[in-house]
Every structure is written in C-alpha cells, then in structure tokens.
N, C-alpha and C positions, 0 to 999 in steps of 0.2 A: 518607553514602549508601553502599550496597553497589555498588561499581564493577562487580561481576560481573552486575548485573541487566540483563536484556535490554531492548532498545529496539525497539519495534514502530512502524513508520511506516504510517499509514493515510491515505487520501484518494482522491479521484477519479483515474482513469487520467490520466496526463500531469501530475500535480501535482509530480513530481520525486522520488518515493519511492526509486527505484533509484539515481539519480544522487547524491542526498543521502545515501542509505544507504551507498553505497560510500565517500564522503568520511568519514562518521562512523566507519565501521568501521576505516578506516585511522588516523584521528586518535585514536580511543579504544582502539585495539588490541583490537578485537572481530572475530569472524568475521562475514562478511556472507552473507545469503541473500536471494534474491528468490523468493517462493513460486511465482510463475508459472514461473520457470525450473526450480524443483525438480519441479513437476508435469510439465513437458516432459521433464526428465531421466528421470523414473520411467516415463513412458509411451512415450518415444521419438518423440513427435510434438509439433508446435507447438500452442499453445492454439487458434488458429483452426480447426484440423482436429478437435480434441476437440469444439469447439462445433458444427462441421458434422455430426459423426457422433452425438454424444451429447446435444447441446443444452446450454443453460446448466445445467440440473439435473444432468446427468452431470458437467459440469466442476466444479460446486460440491461434489459428493460427493468428487471427487478432491482438490479444494482443501482440504476439511475434514480428510481423512486426512493430507495433507501437513502441515497446520498442527498437528495433534495431535503429530506427530513433532518438528517444529521447536521448539515451545514447551518441549520437554523439555531442549533445549540450554541452556547457560548462557553468558553473556558474548557474546551475538550482537546484531547489528542485522538486523532482518527488514523488508524491503520487501514489504508484503502486496499482494494483488490488490485493486483498487478495490472489488469486491463482496464481499470476505471478510466484511464486517460484516452481510451480509444473513442470516446464520445466527446465532441466539441462542447456539448452542454455540460458534461461533467467537469471538463477543464475550466470552463467559465465559472461554475459553482465553486470550485476549489480556489481559483484565483481571487474571487471576490469576497471570500469568507474566512481567510486565514493565511498563515505562513505555510508555504509548501516546501518540504524538505525531501529531496531526492536521495534515497539510500542507494548509491551506485555500487553494485557488486559485479565482479567479473564472472564470466561463464564457468570457469574452472571451479571456483568456490561454490557456485550454485549447483553444479553437477554433483560435487561432493556432498552437499547438504541434502539434495533431493533424490539421490539414487535410492530406489525402492519405495519412494513415497507414492502411495496409491490415491491420496486425497486430492490430487491436482489434475483435473480432467484434461487440460491442454497438454499434459506431459505423458499421457497414456499411449499415444501412438507414435511409432517411429523412434528414432535415435534421440535420447535425452539431450545430449550435447548439441546436436544439430538443431533441435527444437528450441532450446534456450538461446542459441546463437541467433537464430532467426527472429525470435521474440525481441532480443536485445537490439538487433539491427533496426527493427521497425519501431520499437518503443523508446529507445534511448533519446532520439531527437525530440520527441514529444515531452518526455520527462524533463529533459534539459530546458526546453523552451518555456515551460510553465513554472519551474521551480525557483524559489527564492534563494535556496542554498542547495549545494550538492555536497554530500558527505561520501567520500570514498571509504568503503567498509573493509577493504583488504587488510588483513593482519590486525584487525582491531576487535576487541571484545565488545559485547553489547553495552556494558556499563561505560566503556570509554567513548563509544559513539553517543550514548545518551548525554554524557557530560559535555561533549563537544557541542551538541545541539543546545543544551541548556546555556552554555556560554554564549553562543550566538544569539539566542533569544533574549538573554538578559542585557546584552549590549546594544539592542535596538533602540 
C-alpha cells in the first residue's frame, strides 16, 4: 500500500472524527486537518456564525472550496464535516483522493456526546435525538456507499478505533 495515501474520516457530527484523526495523524506520521477548522481559519469566524449569516447553503459552498484544496495534499488525515457528503462533487473528491473511513456511531451515543453542545448549528432547533436520527437516516446510505471501510464506534475508545484503522491501512 502507498503509505502516502490520504485518509478521510467521514460520519455524523460527534462520531469522533477529529479526536481519532489527531491520533491517526500522530501514529502514522501524517498531517492532520479538520475541514471545519480550515473553513473557520479562512473566514475568520466560527461555523455557527457562517450558518447564521449564510445558512447551510453558504457554509456548504465554503466547505467544498476548502475540500478541493485539502484533497490535493498528500499524506494527510482529514476529519470532514458531517455533511460534506451531501455534495456529489465532494463525494467524488474524497473517493478519488484517499481511503474513506466511515466512523458509524449510533444515535444514542451521539445524543449523549452532544447534549448541551452549542457549537453545532444543525442541532440547535428541535429535539436533539429526532434531529440526529433524521440526519442518520438520510446520510448513512451515502456514508456507506462511498466508504472503503466502516468502523462501528460503539463501546470503543478513540485509541482502539485509531488502532483498528491503522491495522486496516497497513494491510492494504
């Protein structure tokens, strides 16, 4: 396997993409990026503010521009935003430029992790559990269809998941 190949982490918000991505990048000697953080760095404002002023559509346009830049890098681990897969262009960019690992979390775990989290704009209206279930229902088939590997995160610690991914990558 080409050790320089990029690793892209996809999954719902709260599934551990950033935490696991940081561990992987350190263990595999790759650069780490979080696409939401790159969007914030480029705009100078936090994601919730972008959503407030530009809506989800405006944010997704910014996210796609950032993704186009990031996939050109080599030897990176990228934690994507949970909705990055809502664009066919983004899915194509990911598929063509690295290994896609879907961190599949169940809604109960996600609710536990994100209760009280004010940093996620899509979770600020309505019932948290219902919102996450709806997002899962719509996004899981897309995550599944483009992923090279699906890692079930239930009852696993971040370092266990990172080790599982490292083992998969090394055996390619």
